C-alpha positions in Angstrom: -26.0 -85.0 -34.1 -26.2 -81.1 -34.5 -29.7 -81.2 -35.1 -30.3 -83.3 -32.3 -28.4 -81.0 -29.7 -29.7 -77.7 -31.4 -33.2 -79.0 -30.7 -32.6 -79.4 -26.9 -30.3 -76.5 -26.6 -32.8 -74.2 -28.1 -35.3 -75.2 -25.1 -32.9 -74.4 -22.6 -32.3 -71.0 -20.7 -29.4 -69.2 -18.8 -25.9 -68.5 -20.1 -25.1 -69.6 -23.4 -22.4 -72.7 -21.9 -25.3 -73.4 -19.6 -27.8 -73.9 -22.1 -25.5 -76.1 -24.1 -24.8 -78.2 -21.2 -28.5 -78.4 -20.0 -29.3 -79.4 -23.7 -27.0 -82.5 -23.9 -27.9 -83.4 -20.2 -31.6 -83.2 -21.7 -30.8 -85.2 -24.6 -29.1 -88.0 -22.5 -32.1 -88.0 -20.3 -34.6 -88.1 -22.9 -32.8 -91.2 -24.7 -31.7 -89.0 -27.8 -28.1 -89.3 -27.0 -26.3 -92.2 -25.3 -22.8 -92.9 -23.6 -20.5 -93.6 -26.2 -21.8 -90.9 -28.5 -18.9 -88.4 -29.9 -20.1 -84.8 -29.6 -19.2 -82.6 -32.3 -16.3 -80.9 -32.9 -16.2 -77.4 -30.6 -15.6 -75.2 -33.6 -18.1 -77.1 -35.5 -20.8 -76.6 -32.7 -20.0 -73.2 -32.1 -20.4 -72.3 -35.7 -23.8 -74.2 -35.9 -25.0 -72.5 -32.6 -23.7 -69.0 -33.4 -21.4 -69.0 -30.4 -18.0 -68.5 -29.5 -15.5 -71.3 -29.5 -14.7 -70.3 -25.8 -18.6 -71.1 -24.9 -18.4 -74.4 -26.3 -15.2 -75.1 -24.5 -16.3 -74.2 -21.4 -19.7 -76.0 -21.8 -17.8 -79.1 -22.5 -15.6 -78.7 -19.4 -18.8 -78.2 -17.4 -19.7 -81.8 -18.9 -16.4 -83.2 -18.0 -16.7 -81.9 -14.3 -19.8 -83.3 -13.9 -18.8 -86.7 -15.0 -20.6 -86.7 -18.2 -18.0 -86.2 -21.0 -14.3 -87.2 -21.7 -12.1 -85.4 -24.0 -9.4 -87.6 -25.5 -6.3 -86.0 -27.8 -7.0 -86.8 -31.4 -10.5 -88.6 -30.8 -12.7 -85.6 -29.7 -14.9 -85.6 -26.9 -17.2 -88.5 -25.9 -20.3 -88.9 -23.6 -19.8 -91.4 -20.9 -21.5 -93.5 -18.4 -21.6 -91.6 -15.1 -19.7 -93.3 -12.1 -21.6 -95.6 -10.0 -22.1 -92.7 -7.5 -24.5 -91.1 -10.2 -27.5 -89.8 -9.0 -30.0 -92.0 -11.0 -32.7 -93.6 -9.0 -31.8 -97.1 -9.8 -28.5 -96.5 -8.3 -29.9 -94.8 -5.3 -32.3 -97.8 -4.6 -29.5 -100.2 -4.8 -27.5 -98.6 -2.5 -26.3 -101.3 0.1 -26.7 -100.6 3.8 -22.7 -100.3 4.1 -22.9 -97.0 2.4 -25.5 -95.6 4.4 -23.1 -95.0 7.5 -23.4 -91.3 8.6 -25.4 -90.1 5.5 -28.7 -88.5 5.8 -31.1 -89.6 2.9 -33.4 -87.4 1.2 -33.4 -89.3 -2.0 -36.1 -92.0 -2.4 -39.7 -91.0 -2.1 -41.5 -93.3 0.4 -43.6 -92.9 3.5 -42.3 -91.7 6.6 -41.5 -94.4 9.1 -44.0 -93.2 12.0 -47.2 -95.2 12.2 -45.6 -98.5 10.2 -48.6 -101.4 10.4 -47.7 -104.5 12.3 -46.5 -107.1 9.8 -45.8 -109.6 12.5 -49.3 -109.7 14.0 -50.8 -110.0 10.6 -48.2 -112.9 9.6 -49.3 -114.7 12.8 -52.6 -114.3 12.1 -52.5 -115.7 8.6 -50.3 -118.4 10.0 -53.2 -119.5 12.1 -55.5 -120.5 9.2 -55.1 -123.3 7.4 -56.7 -122.2 4.3 -53.7 -119.7 3.6 -52.4 -122.5 1.7 -54.4 -121.4 -1.4 -52.0 -118.5 -1.6 -49.5 -120.9 -2.5 -51.6 -121.5 -6.0 -51.7 -120.1 -9.3 -54.6 -117.1 -9.1 -56.4 -115.2 -12.0 -54.0 -112.5 -13.6 -55.8 -109.4 -12.6 -56.2 -110.9 -8.8 -58.6 -112.7 -6.5 -62.3 -111.2 -6.3 -62.0 -110.5 -2.9 -58.8 -108.6 -3.3 -60.3 -106.7 -6.2 -63.4 -105.7 -4.1 -60.9 -104.7 -1.2 -59.2 -102.5 -3.7 -62.2 -100.8 -4.3 -63.3 -99.7 -1.0 -59.8 -98.2 -0.8 -60.3 -96.6 -3.7 -63.5 -94.8 -2.8 -61.3 -92.8 -0.1 -59.5 -91.1 -3.2 -62.9 -90.4 -5.0 -62.5 -93.5 -7.5 -65.7 -95.2 -7.5 -65.2 -98.1 -9.6 -66.5 -102.2 -9.7 -64.0 -105.2 -8.9 -64.3 -105.9 -12.6 -62.6 -103.0 -13.8 -59.6 -103.3 -11.2 -56.5 -105.3 -11.7 -54.4 -106.1 -9.0 -50.5 -105.0 -10.1 -47.1 -105.7 -8.3 -47.0 -101.8 -7.6 -47.8 -98.8 -9.6 -44.7 -99.2 -11.5 -46.1 -102.6 -12.9 -49.2 -100.8 -13.6 -47.5 -98.1 -15.5 -45.7 -101.2 -17.7 -49.0 -102.6 -18.2 -50.9 -99.5 -19.5 -48.0 -98.5 -22.0 -47.3 -102.0 -23.3 -51.1 -102.6 -23.9 -51.7 -99.1 -25.4 -48.5 -98.3 -27.4 -46.0 -99.4 -30.0 -42.4 -98.4 -30.3 -42.2 -95.1 -31.8 -45.5 -93.5 -30.6 -45.8 -90.5 -28.7 -46.8 -90.3 -25.2 -47.3 -86.5 -23.6 -45.8 -85.9 -20.1 -44.9 -82.8 -18.0 -41.5 -81.5 -18.6 -40.2 -82.7 -15.2 -41.7 -85.9 -14.4 -41.5 -89.3 -12.7 -38.3 -91.1 -13.8 -40.1 -94.4 -13.8 -42.0 -93.2 -16.8 -38.8 -92.1 -18.6 -37.2 -95.4 -18.0 -40.1 -97.2 -19.2 -40.3 -95.2 -22.6 -36.9 -95.8 -23.0 -37.1 -99.4 -22.6 -40.4 -99.8 -24.8 -38.9 -97.2 -27.6 -41.7 -94.7 -26.8 -41.2 -91.0 -27.6 -41.9 -88.6 -25.0 -43.2 -85.0 -25.6 -42.8 -82.5 -22.8 -46.0 -80.4 -22.5 -45.4 -77.1 -20.8 -47.7 -76.2 -18.0 -48.4 -73.3 -15.4 -49.3 -73.3 -11.6 -52.2 -75.2 -12.3 -50.4 -78.2 -14.2 -50.3 -79.0 -17.8 -51.7 -76.5 -20.3 -54.7 -77.9 -22.0 -54.1 -75.7 -25.2 -50.7 -77.0 -25.6 -51.5 -80.5 -25.2 -54.4 -79.9 -27.7 -51.9 -78.7 -30.1 -49.1 -81.2 -29.6 -51.8 -83.9 -30.0 -51.8 -82.7 -33.7 -48.3 -81.7 -34.2 -46.7 -84.5 -32.6 -49.1 -87.0 -33.4 -49.7 -88.2 -29.7 -51.2 -91.4 -28.6 -51.8 -90.8 -25.1 -50.7 -88.5 -22.1 -49.2 -89.2 -18.6 -50.3 -87.2 -15.6 -49.5 -86.8 -12.0 -52.3 -84.8 -11.0 -52.1 -84.8 -7.2 -48.8 -83.9 -5.6 -46.9 -84.0 -8.7 -43.6 -85.8 -8.8 -41.2 -83.6 -8.4 -42.7 -80.1 -8.4 -45.3 -81.1 -5.8 -48.4 -79.2 -7.6 -51.7 -80.4 -7.2 -54.1 -79.2 -10.1 -57.3 -77.6 -9.5 -60.8 -79.2 -10.3 -61.3 -77.0 -13.3 -57.8 -77.9 -15.0 -58.7 -81.4 -14.3 -61.9 -80.9 -16.3 -60.3 -78.9 -18.9 -57.6 -81.5 -19.8 -60.3 -84.3 -19.5 -62.2 -82.4 -22.3 -59.0 -82.3 -24.3 -58.2 -85.8 -23.8 -61.6 -86.6 -25.1 -61.6 -84.5 -28.0 -58.2 -85.3 -29.2 -59.0 -89.3 -29.1 -56.0 -89.7 -26.6 -55.7 -92.3 -23.6 -54.8 -91.1 -20.2 -52.4 -92.9 -17.7 -53.2 -91.2 -14.5 -50.8 -91.8 -11.5 -52.5 -91.0 -8.2 -50.2 -92.9 -5.9 -50.0 -89.6 -3.9 -53.8 -89.2 -3.8 -54.2 -90.2 -0.2 -51.6 -87.6 1.0 -53.3 -84.5 -0.1 -55.1 -82.3 2.6 -57.8 -81.8 0.0 -59.9 -84.4 -1.9 -59.9 -83.9 -5.5 -62.0 -85.8 -8.2 -59.7 -88.0 -10.3 -59.4 -87.1 -14.0 -60.5 -90.5 -15.0 -63.5 -90.6 -13.3 -64.5 -87.5 -16.0 -63.7 -90.0 -19.0 -63.8 -93.6 -17.8 -63.7 -94.9 -21.4 -60.0 -93.2 -21.8 -58.6 -93.1 -18.3 -56.1 -95.7 -16.8 -56.2 -94.9 -13.2 -53.1 -96.1 -10.9 -53.2 -96.0 -7.1 -51.2 -98.2 -4.6 -50.1 -98.8 -1.0 -46.5 -97.9 -1.5 -46.4 -94.1 -1.0 -49.3 -94.2 2.0 -48.3 -97.5 4.1 -44.9 -99.3 3.2 -42.9 -99.1 -0.2 -42.2 -102.8 0.5 -46.1 -103.6 0.0 -45.8 -104.3 -3.7 -49.5 -103.9 -4.4 -51.0 -101.5 -7.1 -54.7 -100.9 -8.1 -55.2 -100.6 -11.8 -58.7 -99.1 -12.8 -59.1 -100.1 -16.6 -61.7 -98.7 -19.1 -64.5 -100.8 -20.2 -63.6 -103.5 -22.7 -60.0 -103.2 -22.0 -59.4 -105.4 -19.1 -58.5 -108.6 -21.6 -55.8 -106.8 -23.2 -54.4 -105.7 -19.6 -54.5 -109.3 -18.7 -52.5 -109.9 -21.5 -49.7 -107.5 -20.6 -49.7 -108.5 -17.3 -49.5 -112.6 -17.9 -46.7 -111.6 -20.2 -44.6 -109.9 -17.5 -45.5 -111.3 -13.9 -48.3 -113.6 -15.1 -50.1 -113.0 -11.6 -49.5 -110.6 -8.8 -48.3 -112.5 -5.4 -51.5 -113.2 -3.7 -50.1 -113.4 -0.3 -49.1 -109.7 -0.3 -52.5 -108.9 -2.0 -54.1 -110.8 1.0 -52.2 -108.9 3.6 -53.2 -105.6 1.9 -57.2 -106.4 1.7 -57.1 -107.7 5.3 -55.4 -104.2 6.5 -58.2 -102.2 4.0 -60.8 -104.1 5.6 -59.9 -104.0 9.2 -59.2 -100.4 9.3 -55.6 -100.7 9.5 -54.6 -99.0 6.5 -56.9 -95.7 6.8 -55.4 -95.6 10.7 -51.7 -95.9 9.3 -52.5 -93.3 6.5 -53.8 -91.0 9.0 -50.7 -91.3 11.0 -48.6 -91.1 8.2 -50.1 -87.9 6.8 -49.5 -86.2 10.0 -46.1 -87.2 10.6 -45.3 -86.0 7.0 -46.9 -82.7 7.5 -44.8 -82.1 10.7 -41.4 -83.4 8.9 -42.0 -81.1 6.0 -42.8 -78.1 8.4 -39.7 -78.8 10.4 -37.6 -79.1 7.3 -39.0 -75.9 5.8 -38.6 -74.2 9.1 -34.7 -74.9 9.3 -34.0 -74.3 5.8 -35.6 -70.8 5.7 -35.7 -70.7 1.7 -38.4 -69.2 -0.1 -37.3 -71.3 -3.4 -38.6 -74.5 -1.4 -41.7 -75.7 -3.0 -44.1 -78.1 -1.0 -47.7 -78.7 0.1 -48.9 -80.0 3.0 -48.8 -83.9 3.1 -46.2 -84.1 0.2 -43.3 -86.6 0.9 -41.4 -84.3 -1.3 -40.2 -80.9 -1.8 -38.5 -79.2 -5.1 -35.8 -76.7 -4.2 -35.2 -74.3 -6.8 -31.6 -73.0 -6.8 -29.8 -69.8 -7.1 -28.1 -69.2 -10.7 -24.7 -70.2 -9.4 -25.5 -73.6 -8.8 -26.8 -76.5 -11.0 -28.6 -79.6 -9.8 -25.6 -81.8 -10.0 -23.4 -79.5 -8.7 -25.5 -78.8 -5.5 -26.2 -82.7 -5.0 -22.5 -83.4 -5.2 -21.6 -80.6 -2.7 -24.5 -81.9 -0.4 -22.9 -85.7 -1.2 -19.7 -84.5 0.4 -21.2 -83.2 3.4 -23.1 -86.7 3.6 -26.6 -85.6 2.8 -28.0 -87.1 -0.4 -30.7 -85.3 -2.8 -31.7 -85.8 -6.2 -30.6 -83.2 -9.0 -33.4 -82.0 -11.4 -32.0 -83.8 -14.5 -33.1 -86.9 -13.5 -36.7 -85.7 -13.9 -36.4 -83.7 -17.3 -37.9 -85.4 -20.3 -37.5 -84.8 -23.9 -35.5 -81.4 -24.5 -36.3 -79.9 -21.2 -33.7 -79.4 -18.8 -33.5 -75.8 -18.1 -34.5 -75.7 -14.3 -32.0 -76.0 -11.8 -33.5 -77.6 -8.7 -33.2 -80.9 -6.5 -35.8 -83.0 -5.3 -36.0 -83.5 -1.5 -37.8 -86.5 0.3 -38.9 -86.6 3.9 -39.5 -90.2 4.1 -36.1 -91.8 4.4 -34.7 -89.8 7.4 -34.8 -92.2 10.6 -36.1 -89.2 12.7 -36.6 -85.6 13.3 -33.3 -85.1 14.4 -32.1 -86.1 10.9 -34.3 -83.9 9.4 -33.0 -80.8 11.4 -29.5 -81.5 10.8 -29.8 -82.6 6.9 -31.9 -79.1 6.7 -29.2 -77.2 8.1 -26.3 -78.7 6.1 -28.6 -77.9 3.2 -28.9 -74.3 4.5 -25.0 -74.0 4.8 -24.5 -74.8 1.4 -26.9 -72.5 -0.1 -25.5 -69.6 2.2 -22.1 -70.3 0.4 -21.0 -69.7 -3.5 -20.2 -72.8 -4.9 -16.6 -74.4 -5.0 -15.0 -73.7 -8.5 -14.5 -77.2 -8.9 -16.8 -79.5 -6.6 -15.7 -83.0 -6.2 -17.2 -86.0 -8.0 -17.4 -88.9 -5.5 
């Protein structure tokens, strides 16, 4: 236990007690520790880390305050499962409508409501066609040929020219990522990721018993030299990247960095899982990394971030010779993507609706984010035009969790940085803010004003845990 804790704690920064707290949180997020594990006695951990007993005591008190640990007389301190109001995306996703009264939600990452496509009109159109009965039958695992061809036409807008034979229609990007990891990795193997990354890949790694290795980066993204070193020292099998409007940091890789990473991936014999679900939202067009290494790159796009989150259609571009393995993994999960949803998506792509909606939603996203930034007036807010989310770095007095809980007390919902921390990383105290969920711009202004007011005050000594 102490060896595990030391590894995570040494990678954290800040005051000694906060290093311990962040290290334990990162170990929980990375799957090295689990609810029910007993933490070392305070004096034992203090001796092992070379810190005072008071430092460890303060760290354990902080964990208790965050609802992550509980001390029991005569038994010690145990990690506990956070209450149902924890900020995990799974819990937030399943919040009922009854929980939303008066709540301003900046939590989930989906498109702005402006410019929604007319689903009722599309269903009416489909209802007039007797041939639609074929959508009730089994279809090819990777999707109907016409749906795969429509996907190719959409992917051209993101610089991903490909053929229908290399495209599989999946039930959203998460299903595509599950498919990639299932057919390319075995339990215990290592996947390189950014220090902060999409929680869905963290959950997948935990479920599939994969080892995540956090690779540090700079302003341009993951550092190629550190990836190459880790490929050998950590025996990496592959790498997961979000090169455009990175979730959660919003960073977009330059063309040069994409080329450098492609060369390292080729040289070290890795595979690439490229998550480009935000590619259509970026103002500037960038070439996907998978174009540079088509023999190694699995490229993922979808319509959930550009058209509507309920349109569960993902596009997975597969390297030559890998489609049979991909189809096997897909068949083991859902057998086939619902063809009716793929038909709707294909028609919207072909009649121009999808591109029109994307254009309107990009304009609205730029407008919403600019409005939010104008009201918040904080230089630590990081975002790019077109991004659906921003990354707010917090002043030293706050942790991501304490800030999120204070915001929730004031009926504003944001996501703390620990939800995105991988491996032993957990040093940066920040929150992710999504501008898609608010119903209108008035909610954007009110929510930003509340968050600005919180930042203008020192944190309460004991922020309530709801």
